[in-house]
N, C-alpha and C positions, 0 to 999 in steps of 0.2 A: 343679640340685639332683636328688635321688633320692627316690622314694617306696618305701616298704616296707611291707608287712603280711603278717599270718600268715593262712595258708589253712585254715579251719576243717575238721577232719576230714582234713587234709592231713599230710604228713610234719612232723617238728619241726623246720622251718626257715622261714626268712622269704621271701616271695616279692618280687619287686621289679619295677618297671616305671615307664614314663612317667606312667601315670595308674592309680591303684589302682581295682578294681571297687567299685561302690556308694558313691561318694564323693558324699554329699549333704548337705543343711543339718543333719541330725541325727547325722551320722558324726563322731565324736570325732577330732580331729588333735592329734598331737605335733609341733610344729615344733621340729626339733633343730638347733642350731647347735654345730657342732664345736670342739674346742679346738686348741691347737696355737700359743699365745702370739701370735696374730694373724699370725704369720709363716710357718706351716707347717701341713700336715694338708689334709684334705678330707673329703666324704662317704665316699670310698672307704677312706681310712685308718681311718675310724671305723665302718665297716661291721659289725664284730664287736658294737659297742655298739648300734647301732641295729637290727641283726638281732635281738639278745637281746631289746631293748626290744619290738620287734614280736611276738616269741613271748611275752612277758610281758604284752603288752597286746593280747589278739587282737580286740578289738572296734575297736581305734584303727587309724587310717591314719598313718604316720610320714613327714613330709617333711624330709629332711636337706638343709639349705641349702649350696650352694657358693658362699661369699662371697670377695670378692677379697682377697689378702692383702698384708701390706707386707713389705718396704719399698717395692715398685713401686706399692702403692696403699695409702698411709698414711690414718690417721684422717682423715676419718669414713667411709671406702669401706666397710668392713665393716659398720658400723652401717647405712649407707644401703642395702646390699644385704639387710640382714636385715629392716628396715623394709619395703623393696620386697616381699620374700618374703611377709611377713605381711600387707600390704595387697592383694597379688594373691591370696593364700589367702582372705581374707575380703571383698574388693571384686570381684574379677576372676570368671572363669568358675567356679571352684569355688564362691564365695559361701558359705564355711563361716562361720556366726556365730561371733563372737569368743567368747561363752560356751561353745564346742565345742572351743576351741583351748587347748592348754597348751604352754608355752615349755620346752624342756630343752636341757642343754648341759653341757659339761666344761670347766673351766678357763677359757680366754678366751670359750669358748661360753657357758659360765655367767655371765661378764660381759655378753655380748651378751644374754642372757635379761633381765637386769635393765635394761640400758642401753635396749633396744628398748620394753620395758615403761615406762620412764621417759620416753622420746621420745614415745611415744603419749599419756601423761598430760600432757606438756607442749603437745601440739599438738591436744588434743581428739579424738583418735582412740580409739574403744573398745578397751581393752585385752583381754588373754588372761584366760582362767577361772583360770590359776593358772601358776606356775613351779615347776619340779622341776630345780633345779641341782645339778650335782655337782662339789664342789670349785671353786666359782666364783671366779675372780680379780677380786675386787671392788675392790681398791686398787692398781692397776698402778703408782701414783704414789709408793708407798712406797721409801724409799731401800733399798739392799742391806742395809744394817745394820739396818734395821727388820725384814727377813725373816729375817736370820740370828738375830734374837732370838727368833724363832718356832720352836720345836723341830721341829715338823712340816715346816718348810721347809728345814731344814738338809740333809737328805738326799735331797732331790726329784730323781731321776735326770733327769726330763724337764725341769725347769726350776731349774737351779741358780741361786742368788741372785746368783752372780758375773756371769751372763749378762743379768741384769735392766736395767741401764743400756743396753746395746747394742738389746735387744727394745724397750724403751720409746722410745729414739731412733729405731729404725725405724718404730714405730707411729705416733709422733707427727711424723715427717718432722722430726726436730731441733727442733720447737717444744716445749721442755720446760716452758713456762708453763701447758700444758693439763692437767697430771696432776690438779690440784685440779678440773677440771670433771667434774660428776656425770656426763655422758655418756662419760667416760673411766673414771672411779673412782666406780661407783654406790654403793660403800660409803660415800661421802662426801656422798651426797644428804641434804639436809636439815640439814647441818652448816655452821657458818660457820668461815671461814680468814681 
């Protein structure tokens, strides 16, 4: 993972390092999960987003999680890595109280915001203070036809609907019985199928 923060009184840029200064129990932390349809990207590809967040949230420390990608590491690897990062942050040496942690992410990272929170709820782990997801991919199990019916998805240059079956197949390692699982499609949590 990668830490980012804004130096008060410093230039208008984000600082970064292995561990930010003044990380204590009262320091608010934004735990960021990058997008990339579970098959691409990293904290480095999303540095412009996390760097901007560091400048916009000067009191926060931002930790961008480097989770494993499919198809080499299919579901639940990304979820497991993000849960492990949250548990390390709250239970490990940083010992940041859960009420000081906010999850954030875009697209597949937005999905991970909700699936990590759901995982915590299902396993009795105190959840974060909140979630600030950007265009979260909440229902990866929808068919391409369902996505094409949604006007905003038709012209998505990052994730064309025609690629969804391949991406979902890679993420689920061919087990297409899983899309209705709430830990894959958190938009379905609490619904019956």
